[in-house]
C-alpha positions in Angstrom: 0.0 0.0 0.0 2.8 2.3 0.9 4.5 1.5 -2.4 1.4 2.6 -4.3 1.2 5.8 -2.4 4.9 6.5 -3.1 4.3 5.8 -6.8 1.3 8.2 -6.8 3.3 10.9 -5.2 6.1 10.4 -7.7 3.6 10.6 -10.6 2.0 13.7 -9.0 5.4 15.4 -8.6 6.4 14.5 -12.1 3.2 15.9 -13.6 3.4 19.1 -11.5 7.0 19.6 -12.2 6.3 19.3 -15.9 3.2 21.6 -15.9 3.5 25.1 -17.5 1.1 26.3 -14.8 2.2 27.3 -11.4 1.4 25.0 -8.5 2.1 25.0 -4.7 1.1 23.1 -1.6 1.0 25.2 1.6 0.4 24.2 5.2 -1.3 26.7 7.5 0.3 28.5 10.5 -2.1 29.1 13.4 -2.2 31.6 16.2 -3.1 30.7 19.8 -6.8 30.9 18.9 -6.3 28.4 16.1 -6.9 31.0 13.4 -4.9 30.8 10.2 -2.4 33.7 10.1 0.1 32.4 7.5 1.2 29.5 5.3 4.4 27.6 4.7 5.4 26.3 1.3 5.8 22.6 1.3 5.9 22.2 -2.5 6.4 24.6 -5.4 6.8 23.5 -9.0 9.4 25.1 -11.3 6.8 27.0 -13.3 5.3 28.6 -10.2 8.7 29.6 -8.8 9.9 31.1 -12.2 6.9 33.4 -12.3 8.5 35.3 -9.5 12.0 34.8 -10.8 12.9 32.2 -8.2 13.5 28.4 -8.0 11.5 26.0 -5.8 14.3 25.7 -3.2 14.0 29.4 -2.6 10.4 29.0 -1.4 10.0 25.5 0.2 9.9 25.8 4.0 9.5 29.6 3.9 6.5 31.5 5.3 4.5 33.2 2.6 4.1 36.6 4.4 7.8 36.9 4.9 8.7 35.9 1.4 6.0 38.0 -0.2 4.9 40.8 2.1 2.3 42.0 -0.4 0.1 39.0 0.0 -1.5 40.4 3.0 -2.6 43.8 1.4 -3.5 42.0 -1.8 -6.0 39.7 -0.1 -4.2 36.5 -1.3 -3.4 35.3 2.3 -7.0 35.8 3.4 -8.2 33.9 0.3 -6.0 30.9 1.1 -7.2 31.0 4.7 -10.9 31.0 3.5 -10.3 28.0 1.3 -8.7 26.1 4.1 -11.3 27.0 6.8 -14.4 26.5 4.7 -13.3 23.8 2.4 -14.8 25.8 -0.5 -12.5 26.6 -3.5 -11.4 30.2 -3.7 -10.5 31.8 -7.0 -9.3 35.3 -7.9 -7.7 37.4 -10.6 -5.4 40.2 -9.6 -2.4 42.4 -10.2 0.5 41.7 -7.9 3.5 44.0 -7.5 6.6 41.9 -7.3 9.8 44.0 -6.7 8.3 47.0 -8.6 6.9 44.9 -11.5 3.2 44.2 -12.0 2.3 40.6 -12.7 -1.2 39.5 -13.5 -2.3 36.2 -11.8 -5.3 33.9 -11.8 -5.3 31.9 -8.5 -7.4 28.8 -7.5 -7.0 27.6 -4.0 -8.5 24.3 -2.7 -8.1 22.5 0.7 -6.5 19.1 0.4 -6.3 17.3 3.8 -4.1 19.6 6.0 -2.8 21.7 3.1 -4.0 24.2 0.6 -3.3 23.3 -3.1 -3.0 26.4 -5.2 -2.8 26.6 -9.0 -1.9 29.9 -10.6 -1.3 31.1 -14.1 0.2 34.2 -15.6 -2.5 36.4 -17.2 -0.4 39.5 -17.4 -0.9 39.8 -21.2 -4.6 39.4 -21.0 -5.0 41.9 -18.2 -2.8 44.4 -20.0 -5.0 44.1 -23.1 -8.1 44.6 -20.9 -6.4 47.6 -19.2 -5.6 49.1 -22.6 -9.2 48.5 -23.8 -10.7 50.1 -20.7 -8.2 53.0 -21.0 -9.2 53.5 -24.7 -12.9 53.4 -23.8 -12.3 55.9 -21.0 -10.3 58.2 -23.2 -12.9 58.0 -26.0 -15.6 58.9 -23.5 -13.5 61.8 -22.2 -12.8 63.1 -25.7 -16.5 63.0 -26.5 -17.2 65.0 -23.4 -14.5 67.5 -24.3 -15.9 67.8 -27.9 -19.4 68.4 -26.5 -18.1 71.2 -24.2 -16.0 72.8 -26.9 -19.0 72.9 -29.2 -20.7 75.3 -26.8 -17.9 77.8 -27.0 -18.1 80.6 -29.5 -14.9 82.6 -28.8 -11.3 81.7 -28.6 -10.8 82.5 -24.9 -13.7 80.2 -23.9 -12.4 77.4 -26.1 -8.9 77.6 -24.6 -10.3 77.6 -21.1 -12.5 74.6 -21.7 -9.5 72.7 -23.1 -7.3 73.7 -20.1 -10.0 72.6 -17.6 -10.5 69.3 -19.5 -6.8 68.5 -19.3 -6.6 69.2 -15.6 -9.7 67.1 -15.0 -8.9 64.1 -17.2 -5.1 64.0 -17.0 -4.9 64.7 -13.3 -2.8 67.8 -14.0 -2.0 70.6 -11.6 -1.4 73.6 -13.9 -2.5 73.8 -17.5 -2.0 76.8 -19.8 -2.8 77.5 -23.5 -0.2 79.9 -25.0 -0.6 81.3 -28.5 1.3 83.7 -30.8 0.1 86.0 -33.6 3.2 85.3 -35.7 6.0 82.7 -35.7 8.5 85.1 -34.3 6.2 86.9 -31.9 6.2 86.1 -28.1 3.8 83.5 -26.7 0.9 84.9 -24.7 -1.6 83.3 -22.3 -4.9 82.6 -23.9 -6.1 80.6 -21.0 -4.7 79.1 -17.7 -6.1 76.8 -15.0 -5.0 77.3 -11.4 -1.9 79.1 -12.6 -0.6 81.5 -9.9 -1.4 85.1 -11.1 2.0 86.3 -9.8 3.9 83.8 -12.0 1.6 84.4 -15.0 2.3 88.2 -14.7 6.0 87.4 -15.0 5.3 85.4 -18.2 2.9 87.8 -20.0 5.1 87.5 -23.1 7.4 84.5 -23.4 9.9 84.8 -26.3 9.9 81.8 -28.6 13.7 81.6 -28.5 13.8 81.0 -24.7 15.2 77.7 -23.6 12.0 76.6 -21.9 9.9 73.5 -22.5 6.9 75.4 -24.1 8.9 77.6 -26.5 11.0 74.6 -27.4 7.9 72.6 -28.3 6.7 75.5 -30.3 10.0 75.9 -32.2 10.5 72.2 -32.9 6.8 71.1 -33.4 7.6 68.1 -31.1 6.1 67.4 -27.7 8.6 68.1 -24.8 8.5 65.8 -21.8 10.2 66.7 -18.5 10.2 64.0 -15.8 11.3 66.0 -12.7 13.0 69.1 -11.4 16.5 67.7 -12.0 15.6 66.9 -15.6 14.2 70.5 -15.9 17.4 72.0 -14.5 19.7 70.0 -16.8 17.8 70.5 -20.0 16.2 73.9 -19.5 18.4 76.0 -17.1 16.6 79.2 -18.2 13.4 77.9 -16.6 15.0 76.9 -13.3 13.9 79.9 -11.2 10.2 79.9 -12.4 10.1 76.1 -12.1 11.4 76.3 -8.6 8.8 79.0 -7.6 6.0 76.9 -9.2 7.2 73.7 -7.6 7.2 72.1 -11.0 7.3 68.3 -11.1 6.8 66.5 -14.4 5.7 68.6 -17.4 4.4 68.0 -20.9 4.3 70.7 -23.6 2.2 69.8 -26.7 2.6 72.0 -29.8 -0.6 73.4 -31.5 -0.5 73.6 -35.2 -3.0 74.8 -37.9 -2.5 73.5 -41.4 1.1 72.5 -40.6 2.0 75.9 -39.1 2.7 76.3 -35.4 0.5 78.8 -33.6 0.7 77.8 -29.9 1.5 75.4 -27.1 -0.5 73.5 -24.5 1.7 73.4 -21.3 0.8 70.8 -18.6 2.4 70.5 -15.2 1.7 67.4 -13.0 3.1 68.8 -9.8 5.0 65.6 -9.0 7.8 63.6 -10.7 6.7 61.0 -13.2 8.6 58.4 -15.2 9.0 59.0 -18.9 7.0 55.9 -19.6 4.1 57.3 -17.6 4.3 60.7 -19.4 4.3 58.9 -22.7 1.2 57.0 -21.7 -0.6 60.3 -21.1 0.6 61.9 -24.3 -2.1 60.5 -26.6 -4.9 62.0 -24.5 -3.1 65.3 -24.3 -2.4 65.4 -28.0 -6.0 64.5 -28.8 -7.4 67.3 -26.6 -4.8 69.7 -28.2 -6.2 68.7 -31.6 -9.8 69.2 -30.5 -8.8 72.6 -29.1 -7.2 73.6 -32.5 -10.4 72.7 -34.4 -12.6 74.6 -31.9 -10.3 77.6 -32.1 -10.6 77.6 -35.9 -14.4 77.4 -35.6 -14.3 80.3 -33.1 -12.3 82.4 -35.5 -14.7 81.7 -38.3 -17.6 82.6 -36.1 -15.9 85.8 -35.2 -15.2 86.7 -38.8 -18.8 85.8 -39.7 -20.1 88.1 -37.0 -17.9 90.9 -38.0 -18.9 90.5 -41.6 -22.6 90.3 -40.6 -22.1 93.4 -38.5 -20.6 95.2 -41.5 -23.4 94.0 -43.7 -26.0 95.2 -41.2 -24.3 98.6 -40.9 -24.3 98.9 -44.7 -27.9 97.7 -45.0 -29.0 100.2 -42.3 -27.1 102.9 -44.1 -28.6 101.9 -47.4 -32.0 101.8 -45.8 -31.6 105.3 -44.3 -30.3 106.6 -47.6 -33.3 105.0 -49.4 -35.7 106.6 -46.9 -33.9 109.9 -47.2 -34.1 109.6 -51.0 -37.8 108.7 -50.9 -38.5 111.6 -48.5 -36.6 114.0 -50.7 -38.3 112.8 -53.9 -41.8 113.0 -52.3 -41.2 116.6 -51.0 -39.6 117.8 -54.2 -42.4 116.2 -56.2 -45.1 117.9 -54.2 -43.2 121.2 -54.4 -42.9 121.0 -58.2 -46.4 119.8 -58.7 -48.1 122.8 -57.1 -46.6 125.5 -59.4 -47.1 123.2 -62.5 -50.8 123.0 -61.7 -51.0 126.8 -61.4 -49.2 127.2 -64.7 -51.5 124.7 -66.4 -54.6 126.3 -65.0 -53.6 129.9 -66.1 -52.8 128.6 -69.6 -56.2 127.0 -69.8 -57.9 130.2 -68.6 -56.1 132.2 -71.3 -56.9 129.7 -74.0 -60.6 129.8 -73.1 -60.9 133.6 -72.4 -63.5 134.8 -74.8 -63.2 138.5 -73.7 -59.8 138.9 -75.2 -59.3 136.7 -78.2 -55.8 135.3 -78.8 -53.7 135.3 -81.9 -52.9 132.0 -83.5 -49.3 132.4 -82.3 -50.3 133.1 -78.8 -52.7 130.2 -78.8 -50.0 127.8 -80.1 -47.6 129.0 -77.4 -50.1 128.5 -74.6 -50.9 125.0 -76.0 -47.2 124.1 -76.0 -47.0 125.5 -72.4 -49.9 123.4 -71.3 -48.5 120.3 -73.0 -45.1 120.9 -71.4 -46.5 121.3 -67.9 -48.6 118.2 -68.4 -45.5 116.2 -69.5 -43.5 117.5 -66.5 -46.5 116.6 -64.2 -46.5 113.1 -65.5 -42.8 112.8 -64.9 -43.2 114.0 -61.4 -46.0 111.6 -60.8 -43.8 108.7 -62.1 -41.0 109.7 -59.8 -43.3 110.0 -56.8 -45.0 106.6 -57.6 -41.6 104.9 -58.0 -40.4 106.4 -54.7 -43.5 105.2 -52.9 -43.3 101.8 -54.4 -39.6 101.4 -53.4 -40.4 102.4 -49.8 -43.5 100.3 -49.6 -45.7 103.3 -48.8 -47.9 103.1 -51.9 -51.4 102.0 -50.7 -53.6 100.0 -53.1 -57.3 99.1 -52.8 -58.8 95.7 -53.6 -62.0 96.4 -55.4 -64.1 95.1 -58.3 -62.9 96.6 -61.6 -64.8 96.3 -64.9 -62.0 95.9 -67.4 -64.2 96.8 -70.3 -64.9 100.2 -68.8 -61.2 100.7 -67.9 -60.2 100.0 -71.5 -62.8 102.3 -72.9 -61.7 105.1 -70.5 -58.1 104.6 -71.5 -59.0 104.7 -75.2 -60.8 108.1 -74.7 -57.7 109.6 -73.1 -55.2 108.4 -75.7 -57.4 109.0 -78.8 -55.9 112.4 -79.7 -52.4 110.9 -79.5 -53.4 108.0 -81.7 -54.8 110.4 -84.3 -51.7 112.6 -84.1 -49.4 109.6 -84.6 -51.6 108.4 -87.5 -52.1 104.9 -85.9 -55.0 102.5 -86.2 -56.5 101.4 -82.9 -58.9 98.6 -82.1 -60.3 96.8 -79.0 -61.0 93.1 -78.9 -63.2 92.0 -76.0 -63.5 88.3 -75.5 -65.2 88.5 -72.1 -68.7 89.3 -71.0 -69.9 92.6 -69.7 -70.3 91.2 -66.1 -66.7 90.0 -65.9 -64.6 91.9 -63.3 -61.1 91.8 -62.0 -59.9 92.2 -58.4 -57.6 95.2 -58.4 -57.3 98.9 -57.8 -59.3 100.7 -60.5 -57.1 103.8 -60.5 -53.9 101.8 -60.8 -55.3 99.6 -63.5 -56.1 102.7 -65.5 -52.5 104.0 -64.9 -51.0 100.7 -66.1 -53.2 100.7 -69.3 -52.2 104.4 -70.1 -48.5 103.6 -69.6 -48.7 100.6 -72.0 -50.7 102.5 -74.6 -48.4 105.5 -74.4 -45.4 103.2 -74.7 -46.9 101.5 -77.8 -47.7 104.9 -79.4 -44.2 106.1 -78.8 -42.6 103.0 -80.5 -45.0 102.5 -83.4 -44.4 104.4 -86.6 -47.1 106.2 -88.6 -49.5 103.9 -90.3 -49.0 101.2 -87.7 -51.6 99.4 -85.6 -52.3 99.0 -81.9 -54.7 96.4 -80.6 -56.0 96.3 -77.0 -57.4 92.9 -76.1 -59.3 91.6 -73.1 -59.6 87.8 -72.6 -59.9 85.1 -70.0 -56.7 83.5 -68.8 -55.9 79.9 -68.0 -56.8 78.9 -64.4 -53.8 78.6 -62.1 -52.6 75.5 -60.3 -54.3 76.6 -57.1 -57.6 77.0 -58.9 -57.6 80.7 -59.1 -58.9 82.3 -62.3 -57.1 85.2 -64.0 -57.9 87.8 -66.7 -55.6 89.1 -69.3 -55.3 92.6 -70.9 -53.0 92.7 -73.9 -51.5 95.7 -75.7 -50.0 94.7 -79.0 -48.3 97.0 -81.5 -46.7 96.7 -84.9 -43.6 98.8 -84.0 -39.9 97.9 -84.2 -40.1 95.3 -81.5 -37.7 94.5 -78.6 -34.6 92.2 -78.7 -35.2 88.9 -76.9 -32.3 89.5 -74.4 -33.8 92.9 -73.4 -37.4 91.7 -72.6 -36.6 91.9 -68.9 -34.2 94.8 -69.0 -36.9 97.2 -70.1 -38.6 96.7 -66.8 -35.6 98.0 -64.9 -35.7 101.6 -63.6 -34.5 104.4 -66.0 -34.1 102.0 -69.0 -35.7 102.9 -72.3 -35.7 101.3 -75.7 -33.8 103.6 -78.0 -36.0 105.3 -80.7 -32.9 105.8 -82.9 -31.9 102.1 -83.0 -34.5 99.5 -82.1 -31.9 96.8 -81.8 -30.8 97.7 -78.2 -31.9 99.4 -75.0 -30.1 102.2 -73.3 -30.1 104.2 -70.1 -29.7 107.4 -72.0 -32.7 109.6 -72.4 -33.5 109.0 -76.1 -37.3 109.5 -75.8 -39.7 111.5 -73.7 -39.9 110.3 -70.1 -37.3 109.0 -67.6 -37.8 105.3 -68.1 -40.0 104.5 -65.1 -43.3 103.8 -66.8 -42.8 100.0 -67.3 -41.0 99.7 -64.0 -44.0 101.2 -62.2 -46.5 99.3 -64.2 -44.9 95.9 -63.4 -44.6 96.7 -59.7 -48.2 97.9 -59.6 -49.4 94.7 -61.4 -47.6 92.5 -58.9 -48.9 94.6 -56.0 -52.4 93.9 -57.4 -51.7 90.1 -57.2 -51.0 89.9 -61.0 -48.1 90.4 -63.3 -46.9 92.2 -66.4 -44.8 90.5 -69.1 -43.5 91.3 -72.5 -43.0 89.3 -75.7 -41.6 90.5 -79.0 -40.1 89.7 -82.4 -37.8 92.3 -83.9 -39.5 94.3 -86.6 -42.8 92.6 -85.8 -43.9 94.6 -82.8 -44.3 93.9 -79.1 -47.0 92.3 -76.9 -47.4 93.4 -73.3 -49.7 91.2 -71.2 -51.3 92.4 -67.9 -52.5 89.6 -65.7 -55.0 90.3 -63.0 -57.0 87.9 -60.7 -60.6 87.4 -61.7 -63.3 88.5 -59.3 -64.9 85.4 -57.8 -68.6 84.9 -58.8 -71.0 85.0 -55.9 
């Protein structure tokens, strides 16, 4: 029987000695109250000993707490004791600091008779990967939070302050400052700082970029500068020794800020305590990412500032233009009224003289008075056009919505222009395709004004022997079901070039009477070139429109569109 047990022990030892996993057997150490206070190694396989850079002989017979003091704080000793006392397996994963080196273990402890059998494996690689994953997730979440905060800032100072506060919060920094420059050779200046002593900041209002300090060096080289402790600072950057001493600087990182490849600033971070270079390098990705976010937000803030300045300039210009337009309208209205009054007096006196039967006039006197009356009438119409144009431009021209009988409006217009048609030796006809009870919704006075403008324009541009047709007809119903009526004025004059059919509706533009192939802004015919402009604007103010069509040498067609009065 003893032989079999010895053979089993031999096999067990052979298997464990060959296993790549760590394995130990430990016997408990009791206090006076029979509580487990420690363990003594009775067996350790080679793999287990090598995990802590030892051999089995270095551990067998030794007390666990004396060989590895950290087992008490880590909870390993308590876990072994629980497994021994309860008989229940105890398993755990943990980081263990062995002589300054972190090792990841997975432990499983099971009571076996009067010992505790423990298997353990090195999971350092897996725990490192999980740590990196968790760190990446944390950094991603932090950067998302920074991005959200930066999105709320609309000026550069606010952006820089948010970035500085974020670095202090997420990187556990003590002092953070954002320094920028307006030119590559100009001194660095503080745009924002977090918890930076005002007295020190006052000494660094302008930091020359040539200074042998960490921040200016990062700016000059475009490479992050890492300083591990005060000794490292003194050796590499002696110019900064006094300030660093006053600040109590520990480890620092200076990250350059660049826009489109050009340096414009530095983010300087002080951690207050010394750090290893490895630790600083592990923090660098987060600091660089926040610096990049800060740069993008600063660019956005600059664009917003420029847009606001441009918008302000535009608003100032628009206000000035509006005031100028109002002043112009006021001036035109006042001048028009002032001119109209004496014109009416002149016209009235001329009429009285022409019809004075007590003192007959000579033919020459009568002709002079008639020319005087025609001239004053022409000037009055020009003044009326200018006044109407001014009121339309300022939006002060009031129109009425009433029922207008187009047949009556056309006949009235014909009566007014009949003498001019006869004088110009033109044939005139009216074509009425609508019934007598058909009405348009418009302002009767302004409809009459548009018709007279169109007829006067047609007479002006139609040679002797020509023909003018005024036509009333029903229009095609619009998409929204509304019905319209059309009034057309067609002449047989020289026509209008196709590329000028819209230009003629612009203010102060007239079709040249000398050459019908073009329009001009020079005064080549009676009037100031406002008739068609006013007519179109009036038509559109009456919920209609005015359009032109033409073929050169075959006359022009002007179409006034007005909404049809709904039948009740």
